[in-house]
Structure formats: C-alpha cells, structure tokens
N, C-alpha and C positions, 0 to 999 in steps of 0.2 A: 300513394305511388303504384299499387297492385291495379287500381283502377285505371289508371293511364296507360299502363302495359297491355291491359285487356282491350283498350280501344285502338292499339296499333294494327295497321294492315296487315302485315306479316306476320302470323300467330308464332312462326319458330322464333323471333325476336322477343316477343312477348314472354315465352318459355323459357330462353335463355335468361331474360333479366331476371324473373321470378326464382329459377334456380340459384342465379347467382346470390340473390338477395338471402335466400335459405343457407346457402352454402356459407355465406359470410359469417352470418348469425351463430352458425353451430360451431365454426372454427374461431370465434372470437370469445366464444363463452368459456372462460377458466374453470367454470365448475362442471366437472365430467359428471355426466348422469347416465351411468351404463348399467347393465345387469349384470349378474355375478358372471353367467358364462361368458359373457364379452370379454370380461376383465381378465378371465382365463384363458380366453383365445387369443389375447395379444400380451399374454404375460412375458412371453420371450419374443418381443417384436423385433428386437435388434437382430435375432438371427434369421437370414433369408431362408423362407419356406417354399413349398411346392405351390404351384399355381393351382387354384379352386378350378375343377372341373366344370361345375355347374355355374361358375360366375356369382358374384355379391352385387347387392344392391348398393344405390348412391349414398343411403345413410350409413352403411357398414364401412364404406371406403373412405366416407369423410371422417368416421369416428377412427378409421386407423390413422389418417392424416394429423387429426388433433392430438392423438397419441404422441405420434413421432414428433410434432412440433414442442407440445410442452415438456415431453421426457417423463422421467420418474416423479413419484410425489414428492420425494425430499427437494427435488431440485426445482419445483414450482415457483417456490417462494423467491428464489434468488435470479430466476429467469424471466418471470412476469413481467417486473418493469421495462425489461429490456426491450420488448415487443412494441412495435409501432401501433398506436393507435388510429386504425384505418377508418377515416370518416368518409363522408358521402363522395369526395372527389377522389378520395382513393379507390373508393368501389367504381367510378367512371374508369379509372386507370385499369383496373384489373377487369373490368366489363370488356376493353379495348382488347386485349387479349384473345378472350372469347370471340369477339365479333371478327377479329383477322382470321381465326381459323374457320368460322363460317362463310366469311366473304371469299376467302381462296377458292372455294368451290365453285363460284360463280362462273359462266362463259367469260372467254379471253376479253371480249370486247366490252361486255359491262364491267370487268375487273379493271379493264385499263382506265376507262373513266371515272371509275370511283376513286382508283388509288392517285390518279392524277390531281383531282379536286383534292384529297385528303392532304397531300404533299404540298401542293401549292396554297392553299389556306394555312397551314401550320407555319411555312416558310415566311409567308407574308405577314402573319401575326408576328413571329419572334423578330423579325428585322424592324418592324414598325416600333415594337415593344420596348428592345434594346437599342434604337437609334442607327441600326445598322442598313445604310440603304444600299439597295441594288445589289443584294447577296443572295448566294445559294446556301442550302442546308443539306449537311450529312447527318444523318441520323445513326448512332452507334450504341451498342451495350457497354463497353469498354471505354473509360474516359480517355485513355492513351490512344485509341485507334483512331479518333479523329485527325490527331498531329500525324500519326503513321501514315494517313493516306495524304496529308498535306506535303508530307516530305517526298513521297512518291510523285506527287503533282509536280512540285517544284525541282526535282530531278529531270522530268520527261520535258519540262519546259527549259531548263538550263542546258539539257543535252540532247540535241536535236536528233542523234542519231541512237539515242539509247532504246529506243523500240526496236531496231535491227539488229544492234551488237550487243545490247545488254551491258554486262560490267565491263567491257573491254574498254568501253570509251571512257570509264572513269580512271585507267591508268594514267592517261594523258594531264588530267588535271583531278585531283583529289578532292572530293567534296568537302566541305566543314559545316558543322553545325554547331552554333553558340547557343549555350545554356546557361542560367545563373547559378552559381555555387548554392543559393537559396532556393533552386529548385525543388521538385518532389526526388525523392530518395529512389535512385534505379531508373530514372527515366531516360537519361543518355543511353544507359547500357542496354535498355529494352529497345530503344530504338535503333541501335545499330544491330542488335541481333534479329530484328523482324526486317531491316531492309538489306542484310548481308553485308556490313561494311566494318572494317576494323575500327578498334576503339580509338585510334590514334584520328579519326573523322570527327570526334567529339571535342568539342573545347569548353572547357568550364571556365567562366568568366568571373573573378573575384567581385566582392562587394565593397562598397566605399568604406575606407579606413580612416580617413582623415575629416572631410566634409561630408554634410547630408547624413541620410540614415544609414546605419550599417547593415541592413538589409537589402538594399538597393544596389542595382549592377552599377559598377565603374564605367560610365560613358568613354571616359579619356582612355581607361588602359584597354577596353573593349576596341576603340580605334585602333592603338597600338597592335593589338592582336590581329586585328585584320588586315592592316598594312604589312605586317610580317607575313602571313599566309600568302598574301598576293605576290611578295616578292619571291618566296620560295615555290611559286607556281601554282598554289592549291586555288581552288575556287570556293569562296564563302557563298554559302548555299542558303541558309536559313537562321534566323534568330529567334528564340523561344523567350519571350519576356513574360512578367509576373505582374498582374493586378491584383494583387494581394498574394504575398507569400505565404506557403503551407504553414511557415511557421508562426511569424508574428503579423501577417497580413499586411505586409507593406508593399506599395506600388511603385514599381520602376518608373524612371522619366521616360515615359513613351514618346513624348514629342521630340525629344532629342535623339531618341532610339529611331523613329522613323525615319527623321532627317539622314541619319546615319546608314541606314538601310537602303534609302532611296540613292543615295551617294554611291554606294558599292553594289547596288542592284540586287539586294537581299530581299527575303519574303520575312514579313515580321508576323510572328505567331503570340498571341497574347491568350493566358488563360490565368483563373483566380477566382475567389470568392467576389472579390470587389465589384467584378463585371455586374453583379446583380443590382448594384445601385443605380445602373444606367436606367432603371424603369422608373425612378424617382422624377420628382421635379426638380429637386436641386441635387447636381451631380459635382463632385469637385473636379476641377480642371484636368488633374493628373489622370483619372479614370475618364473622363470625357475623350482624352487622346486614344482611348482605344477604338473609338468610332473609325478612326482613318487607318486602321491595321489591316493587313491583307486577310488573317483569320483570326477566328476566335473560339474559343471552347465553352460550353453553357451548360452547366451541370444542375437542370431544373428539378430535379428529383428531389434533392437535399433542400434546395432553396424554398419551394412550394411544399413540400411534405408530400410528394406523390410516390407511391411505391411503383416500382417496375416499370419506370417510363426512361426512354433512352436519354443519353446525353446529345447534345447538339454542336457541331462545329459549323459556323457561319463563315464563308469564304467568297472573295471574289475573284472571278477569272473568265476570262472571255472565249476561251477555245472548250466548247463541250467535249470535243474528241478527246483531250488530253484529261480531262475530269473523268471520262469514262474508262480510259486506260489506267488512270492511277485508283479507280475503285470509288469515287466520290460520288458517282451516279450508275445507275444499273438500268439496264433493260427489262428487266425481270419485273411484272407488277407486285410479286409477292414480296420483294425486297422493299418496296416503298409503303408497306402496310406497318413497319417499324414505327411511323410516325402516327398510328392509328391511337393509340392509349393517349398520346400529348394531345392531338386532336380535340378527343372529347374532354381531356380535363380543362384544357385551356378555354373551350366553350362554357364548361361548367361553372369555373371560378370568373371568368370575365375579366376585362381588363383592371378593372375597381378591385376586384377580388385578388389579383396577381399583386397589384401595386400595393394595396394594403398589408399582405402579408411580408414584403419586403420592407416596409416602412414601419411595422411592427419590431422585425428584428433590429432595425436600424436605432429604433427609442430604446430597445432593451440595452444594447451596448452603450449607447449615451448616458442612460440611467445608472449602470454600473460604474460608468468612468467617473460621474459626478460626484457618486459616493465612497470612491477611491479616493479621489482627492483630499477627503476630510480626514482620513485613517493616518494614523502614525505607523512608521516602520513598514510603510507600503510603498514600493516603486513601481510605477506603468510604463509600458514601452508600446505607445501608439503613434501613429503616423501624423493623425490631424485631431487635436482635441474637440475640434466641433464635429466632425463627423467621422468617427472610425468604426466600421463594421466588426473589427476583431479589437479585442481588448486583451493586453497581456500584461500581466504584473506578477510581483514577487515580492516575498518577506526579505527585508534587510535592514540591517543595523550596523552602524560604524562602531568599530572597536574602540575609536578613541573618543566617541561621543555616547556611550553606551547608557550612561546616566540621564545625560541632559543633550537632547538631540534638538535642534530647532525644526519648526514645523516645515519650513522652506525646503530643508535639506531631505526630511523624510517624503515628502509627496513630489519631489523631484522625477524626471524621466531616468530611466536607466541609462548610463551614458559608457561607464569604464567597466572593464571585464574585471572580475576578482581571480586572483590568482593563490596557489599555495592552499594548505590545509583548511583557512577559512572559506574558501571557493566551494571545495567538497563538502564543507559542514553545511552551509547555505543551500546546496543542492540538495543534500538530503532532507535538511528541514521543509525545504519547498515542495520536493517531492511528497513529503508525508501530508502538508497542508492542502495540495489539490487532491491527493486520495481521500482525506477527511472529508473536503467540501463537497466532492463527489457522491460521497458516501452518504453526506447529511442532506444534501439537496441535490438528487438526483435528476429532477426536472429541469436544473439550471445547465445540464450538457457540459460543464467545464472539464477540462482535461489537463493532464500535465504535458508539457513539451519540451523538449531539449534545444536550445540555441546556441549558436556557436561563440557568441560572445558574453551573453548575460547567463548563459547556463541553463539550470533548470527553472521553468517557469510555469504559472499556472495561466490557460487560455480559456477566453471566452469568445466563441464564435457564433452567434445565435444564427446567422444566416445559414450555417450547416445543421443546426440542431434545435433550433426553437420550433420550425414548424414540424418536424417530427417528433418533439418530447412534448409540445403543447406549453411551451414556457411562456409566463404571464410575468406582469409587474411584481405581483406580490412574493415569486418566486426569487426574484432578485434583491428584494428587501430581505428577505429570508436568508439569502446567501451572504449579504452583508452583515447580518446579525450574527451568524456561523462564524463568519471571518472575525468579526469584534471580539467574539470570545476566544477565538483561537491564538490571537496575537498576544495577550498576556503570558500563555503558556508557551509560546515560542521564546518570548523575550526573558522569561525567567529561567527557561531551561538553557538557554543561549549563557546567561549569566552566572549561572550555578556549574555549569561544566567544568571551569577552571577552576572553582572551589572545591569541588569534588576530586579532579584529579590530583589536587595538592595532598587532600584528606587522606587520599586512598596512599598515595606514593609515602605519606608519613606514617601509614600503619603497618607494622612489621609483617604481619600474617597475610596481608593482602597484595594483590598484584593488580595493577591498572593494565587494561588492555585497549589500546587505542585503535577504535573501529569509526573510522570516519563516515562510513556507509549507515550507521545507526542512528534513526532519528529519536533520540531521549537523552538522558543525564549522563549515561555513560556505562562502560562493560568493566566489571570486576570480576576476579576470579581469588578464591580461597587457597592460599598454597601449605598443605599442611608438612610439617615436619617429621618427614620418614627417612629413615637410614637404609631404607630398602635399597638395593643396586638392582634389582629387576626393573627394567622400565615400564614394562607390561602392567605388572602388579602394581606399582607406582601410579601408573594411568588410571587402573581401575579404582585404586583409593581415592585418587584425586575426583574422579568422575562420581563416585558414591557419596563423599562429603558434599561437593558442590550441587548434586541434586538434591539431596537432603536439606543444603541450606537454601536453595530456591524455596522448597516445599513449606519450609520454616517461615521464611518472608512472607509467602502468599497468606499464610494462615494468619499474619499480623492484621490488625483492623488500621489499614491505612490507605489512602487514596492514589497509592502507587502502583505501577504495574511491573511485576518482574517475570521475565520469560527466559527461554532458553536462547532467545535470538531469531534471526531469520532462518527459513526452513533451508534455504542455500546459500552458501558463502559467508556463514557465520562461525565465529570462534568455538572451539568445543571447550565443555567443562567451565563455562562461564555463567554468571548471572547479569541478564540486562534488564537495564532500568529505563522505564519508558520516560514520558513527559511528566514535568513535575509544574508547581505553582511556587510563587515568591514567598510564601511561608512556611517553606521547606528548612528543617534544621538537617544541614549537610552533616555537619558531626556527629550529630546522634545517629543519623542513618549508617554512617561509615562504622562508628563504634558497635551498633547493633549487629551489622555484617559481621563484624570481626568478632565479638563476643558470642556470635551464635554458632559462627565457624570454629570456633575454639571448643565450646561444649559439645559440638556433634565429633568433633575429632577426639576429646578427653573421653567422650561414652564409646567411641569406638575402640580406642585401645583398652579402655577398661574392660570390654567385652573379650577381646583378644587375649587379655591377660589372664582374665578368668578362665577363660577356656583352657589356657597353658596350665594352670594351676590345677584346675579339676582333672584334666587328662593325667597329671604327675602324680596327683592324689589317689586316683584311682590305681594307679600302677604301685603306688606305695603301699594301698589298703591289701591289694592281692598278695604282695610278698607278706605284710604281716598275718593275714589271716592265712598262708600257707604254713608259715612258722607257729602259729599259735595250733593249727591242726596237728603238727608233728609234736608238739609239747603235749598235746591231748593223749595221742597216742603212747607216749611215753609213760604218763601217769596212769593212765588204764591199765596199762600191762597189755600181753601178747593173747594171754587166753580170753580176754574179754572181745578180740577181734574174730574168733571162731564163732560162725552162726548159732550153733546149738549149745557149746561149752558158754559161749558168752551170754546166753541168755538166761541159762541155769545160774551162772555165778552172780550176774546181777540182781537176780530174784534173792539169792541167798544173803549178797553183799552189796547192796545198791552203793553205786558210785555217784557221790553230790560233785556236780561241775556247774559252775555259773556259765550262761552263755555268753560268749564273747564276740564280738562285733566291732565294726569301724563306722564312725560317721564322719562325714565331711562338712566342716563349718565354713561355709562361703564367706562369711563376713571377715573372719580371722584368715582364711585360707590355710586351715591346720588339718590335721587328721585325729581324731579322737576316740577314745574307746566307749563303747555302748553300755558298760557295766553299770555306771550311775544312772544312765535311762532306765535301765532293768530294775534298779533298785526303788527309784523315786516313781516308776511309772509313769514319766513324763519327760519330753525331751527339753533340753535345756534351750532358752533363747539366745544365749551367746552375747558378744556385745552389741551396740547398737549401729546400725550400719552408717557409713559416713554420708553425710546430706549431697544431694544430687547438684553437681555445679551448674549454677545458673547465672544470667548476665549480671553485671553491677548495675547495670543502667536503670535507676528506679526513680526516674524522673517524674516530679507532681505536675499533675493534669488537671486541667479546668474540666466539670463536667461536660462531656460531650467532645472534648478535643480529642483528636485521633493521634496517631502513633506518627512520629516524624513532624510534627506540627510545633511552630515556635510559639511561645506565649505571648500573651499582647504587650508585655513589658519591652519585647525584643523585637516586635514586629515591624518597627518602623524601618529598620536597616537589615542588610544581609549580614549575617554572622560571618566571621573569616576564621574563629578559631571556635574551641570548646566551648559550650555555654551551659554545661553541666554543674562544674564545679561553682561558675558565676551566679548560677541560679541559687544554689545550696547556700552561698553567702548572703544573697539579697533575701534568702527565707529567714536565716538566722537574726540579720539586722533588723527583719519587720517585726520579729517577736520582742525586741527590745522596746522600753515605754521611750515615748518621745522626749524631746525638748531635755535631753541631758548634758548638763555642761561637762567639760574633761575631769573636773576631781569628782563630780556624782559618777561620772562613768567608770573610772577607777574604782571608786568605792563599792560600785556594785560590783565589778570584777572580782574584788577581793572577798565580797559577801559570799558569792557564788563560789569561790575556791575554798572557804572557812565551811560552807554546807557540806560540799563534795568530801571533804577531809572528815567531818563527824560522820557522814554516812559509811566512809569505809571503818572506822573504829567501831561503831556501832555494830555492822556486818562481822568483823571479827570478833567481837564480843559474842553475840549469838552463836557464832560458830564453837567456839570454846565451851559455851554453856551447853551446847546439845553433846559433844564430847565428854563433858563432866559427868551427866547425866548418865551416859553410857558405861561410866567406868564404875570400879567396884567401890563400895563403901570406905574400904580402909586405906584407899588412896589418895590421901591428904597433901601429898607433894604437887599433885596437879592441880588441887583447889588454893594452895597458897599463891602461885602467881596472879591467878584470877582476881583473888581479894586484895592482893596489894596495887592491882590495876585498878 
C-alpha cells in the first residue's frame, strides 16, 4: 500500500495516507512500549498541565493519546475487549475525516465541484442499495437529528405562513406528532424540546393487546386518535413508525400505516434496524413496505462496522427551498463534506461487500434461533421465524409443570405476561443469565433488555454488533453451549428455592429474607438470642455474628458461593447464597448454617463471660492482697517497719514468712492462693477445659465428595426433609448380614444385647479390682463383695 501511495500525483495525499497508517498502527498496539522518562512524564495525565512552549513531535502526541485511550494498567484487561477492531474499511472512514480537513482549504469553485460529486454519488448509491427511488439524503452525526429536520420540513410544508409568523401560526391548529409506545426512550421529549413545542403535541400510540404482535402499533387505535384530534381542531402532522423496534425488533404494519397517513395527509417516517435487510435479495413484505414511506433513517456505522461515519436520512420532497429552510440541505460546501467518510467506505466495500455483511448478520440470528428451538425452558420472541434479524429469548419454567414440561410448551413463543413474585424472580434470573452469557461469550454481543409485557429478556441483534465485534458462527455455537450449561443451574435453583425457604422457616435461629432481586438460592440471616435492649449494640452483635458466619461458610469446601449480596440495595447482616445444582442437600446446608451460627454465638458469649469473670477476679485479688499485706504488717510489728531499726532487728531475729499471692484459674473461674505453687515449684494444671462446641453434622461422605452434596443413594430425587438421620439408619442396616429371617433377626438382636450386658459387668469388675488394689491390706470388707460376685 505504501508503494501505491507514492505513485499518487499529489504528494500531500500520499503523506497523509502514510501518516494515517503509522498513527493507526501505534494506537492499535495494546503493548505500550515507552521509556521510563515518558512513563513518568504522563504519570499524572488526568490533571491538565500547561501547554509546552517548544511543542512536541507527532510520536509523543500519539503516545499521549494512546495512554488516554487505554487508561491505567489495571484497567487495560477489562477495557481492551470493548475497543472496536478497526479494519481496512475503518481506516478508509478515518481517512475521510483527514481528507475533509484537507479538501476544505481548496478554492471555492473546486471545492463546490468536489463536494457536489461526493454528495450525489453517496446519495445515489444508498438509494439504489436500499431500494429508495428518487430520494434525497441528509447526513448527520446524531441519529435523532434527521427526524428533527424532517419535523421542521413538515411544519414548513403544512403551515404556509410559518416562515413569516413563526410559532404564532401554531396557535390556530396545534400540531400533533404520533410515535409508538415501543419507540426509543425519550424520543418524543427530545423532539418537543428541539422544536419548541409543548409535550401535549406528542401522542404515544399503544401497541396491540389482543391480536398480532404486542410490539406493533395498534392501527385501529391510531385511527381513532387521529380522528379525535381532528375534531378537537388539531393538525395531525407526522407519524414515526418502526421497522425493528429498539427492544424486540418487530416491524409495524407499514402498509396500513402508509394508507392511513395518505388519508389524513400525514408524513410517515420509518426507522429501525430491520431497514438494513432492504439490501438483501429476499426482503419480507412488512419491511419492503418501508420503501414507500416519506423518509427513513439509516445507521450504517453499526450495520457495516464503520467508525465515525454519519447516519443518513433519506427523504422525498419536491420543494428545495423548504428543504433548505428546514436545514436538510446547505449552501455551504464544507457541510457537504460530512458524506466523505461514507463515500470512501462504500467504495472500499463495494456492493457485494455491503450485502455480504448484512447477510452474514442475518445468518447469525437464524443460526441462533434454530438452536434455541431445541432447548428446553427457553422461550423466544421473534416476529418471523424464517428471517428475523433480532432474536429475543428468556428462561421460563411453568410452576405447575416444573417436573415434567412438554417440549412444545418449552419452545413456544412468549405470549402471556407474568405477574406477581414469579415474574420478579424470572426477571432476576434472566438478568443473571444475560450477564453470564455476555461475560462468557463477549464476541456474541448479547445484552439484556426490558420489555413491557415479557419482562427481562436476553437480546441478540447481530446487525448492531456483529460487524463491530467480528461475530462468527463458532461464537453462536459457543453461546448455545454456554446456555445449555446454565439452564440446569437455573432450573435447579428455581426448584430448590421453595425447599430452602421452608427449611429456613422451620429453623428457630434463622430468619428467611425475601429478596426477589437476588439471583440465587435465597437470603438468610442468623438471629442471635440477645437480651440487650440497646438497639445499636444488638445491631453490632448481629453484624459481627453474620460476618463471621459468612467467613466460616466460605472456608468450607463446597461449590456454593456465599456473599454479602449486591453492593447497592441489598439487605444488611445477611448471607446471600448463589446459584446451586440439583445435587444440593438443602437440609444439610440449613443445618450447617444454623450450627455454625450457634457455635459463633456461644464462643462470643463465652468470651464475654470470661472477660467479666476475669475483671471480677482481678478486683477480688486486689482486695485479698491488700488484706494480706495488712496482716503481714501486724505479724511483723511496728519496729520492723522503721528503716534502720527494722534492718537491725531482722538481722538479729529474722522473720520467716512465706510469700503470699493469688492466681486466677481460667478453666474453673476461681481465685486461688500461690502458696502451693511456691511449695511444689510448679503451677497446677487444674481441671481439663471443656471441649469446644462444634457442629453435630458428621455426615459420611464418599471420597472426593464436597460439602452439601447428596450421596448417590439419594441423588435420584430432591429431598424435602432432613436426610441425615435417614442416612445413618441406612448405614446401620447395611452393616447387618443379609437374608435374615424375622426369627434370626430377633435372635441376633438378643445376642447383641447379651454381649452389651457382659461388657458392662466386665467394666464394673475391672473398676472394683483397681479400687481393691489401691486399698490397705487389712480392708477385707471391700474384698468380700467382689468375691461373692
């Protein structure tokens, strides 16, 4: 490519292309290779500094841009995958911005000819590519700006005196703009703010509720709304329809809407992602009707993976003066250079390249839709199963058919809304599912969308993401594999939530916290039995115990995740349990949580009691030592307390007094004298400390089996009661010899009892023999009972 640039006639263009290639190579390199002085130089890059007096070279400036793009070193890993991989077609789009700045310095006549050629070529290519005959084009950076200019054009057209009188002409007949309730959020308010119209000029048309798609505009209701506005003296101005709603990707009935607009002399504007399919050989009839509308907005940047290219609004209008007044056309040649990046990119891709990218995105959505039909507990919401550019799906399992659900019901389309707590739980689970899939397969571009009727769903819109992320067929297969792994986890967690709630409510020391926004098994809190009336102290004690409980649970070797819950909006002093699998023993889990909490509470109370006992022991020891000191003074006499006389008296008649002190036995909690310690030269050990309270759950496990997992004998179904005692009974039965008759079994039980009695008698005999050996020889009375026995 460098050789072809050198052969150009204009050396400035060759140098521009060469510099652009070098700059892009440097900016796309994630491995930053700079010297230590440059790293120190940009260490405080977030703080604005003074302008360099001598200036900097291009390499230093580009290095600064790269540092600002990638951020800190610890943020590079999480941000690198979000950056778009700019290819050759992206370089052409970026080159267009550099060329626009260079072309703008040409003389006026040459600039006019060049911009006219660029604008006419781009408009012609787009109108032919998307089957929009005899159309004009307006290029804009904000995708809402095109609709805003169209509204101004319609106002100029319908109000003849608007140019002279302005907003005064709007008093006679208030204009009304109709948009669908499924349109982009904030679109109507943005139009009213930019046009200077009150919000009463915006009418939201509801979608179908009885027949057809629930994401399509209700045409019959729209007709009644228009007639009501006409009777009130208002002027129906414009209708904004969707060829692919922002949420579910459904297309309005554009043919009927066009007839309705012609009947009431309204302008029909269409926007949506499904307009990209107009470039394909096969187009659905609902989308093909968009070619008859008055205007449409195309977002080619996301469809084709082109960075920094403008959006295009194609429209049909015969009066160029009104188009100029509305701002759709401009007499300034520099304004026409907005189409230059798109002009270069379209030439680079060609007709076949553009069609191939859009076709590839459609094939990706079709591949995912076919795989979703074969998955259980997954419901889809698509407009056309044969060709749907947007696929919306969600996890759903009927409460009445959780154990056995037919395949037809599992793979059916989402139709009925879910109400109550069940709907909130499914929204939470689908939110978690979408986040997990986006994290596991970032190249798929799936995201989470909130729909009015279906709730939270997972959306796959390859026309908006595949060209930017480079999504391929293997990414879709990987996405399906990850979805297959997550479905059993979702079903198991959903089934065990009720059992977990029942087990927690039956446990005295545990409190079940209902949090519908938590994607997991549930939330539990350990309630300590405190007599403290101070709420702050009781709250601190509760927080301390539950924090220690969470730490103990995380130290166990299990597959469960225990946490403090979400960062915002979660309950305090609780243990949040994440997703689980079907082999979870809920009873063991709840009992372990309760036993661990009791152990922590007992240890905490033991420490508090010991502290109080030690404090009282110290006070008592001080009083005893003070009393002993006074007694010593009385025994020694007054003369021994005089410094000189006492020394002489002690030399002639020494006073023998044993040292007296006090020791505190922590085990017994008593205060003892130190005289025995000085006599034996060693400190007594005292009584044996009591054993530390531990959990009574000593469940037998197979080699490699983790905590809270059911054994193989009970893995066929879900346990609804505690399985610990049942497993112990099974272990005892397994130790008995097989094939015993009832009589033999009774006989074996009697033999076992006889052996136990013999062992008890033998133990008593051994104990008495030990006592007899320790007794004096003349103690005959103690020997006689033993001999008689």
